[in-house]
N, C-alpha and C positions, 0 to 999 in steps of 0.2 A: 504494499500499500504506500503510495507516495506520501512523503512527509515534508513539512516546511523546514527551511533553515539548513538544507543540505545534510540532514540526518539520514542515517542508514540504520534501521532497526528491524529485527526479526522477531515476529510474534508467533506463538503457537497457542491456539485456542485462547487468544486474548492476553496471554502472559508474555512479556518481553523476555527473550532468551539471549538477545545480543543487541548491543548498542555501540555503533561506531563512535558516537560522541563520548561515551564513557571510556572506551578502550583505546581510542585514537587510531584505529585501523579497521579495514574490512575483515570479516570473519573468514577463517579457513574452512574449506569444505568439511573437514573432519568435525569441527566445532558444531556446525549446524546439524550434521548427521547424528552426532552424539546426542544433541538436545532433542531431536525427533525420536530417537530410540529410547531415551529416558521417558519421554512422554507417552510412548506406546506401551511401556511397561506398566505404567500406573493406571 
């Protein structure tokens, strides 16, 4: 979903799992894959 201010954030079911603004970089594929796998387990 596009966001204002140049932010890049990844949400899973409404919960933010990654924020470029907080970390200062784009996520690695493995980070997003891990977040999705953790969400599927719960």
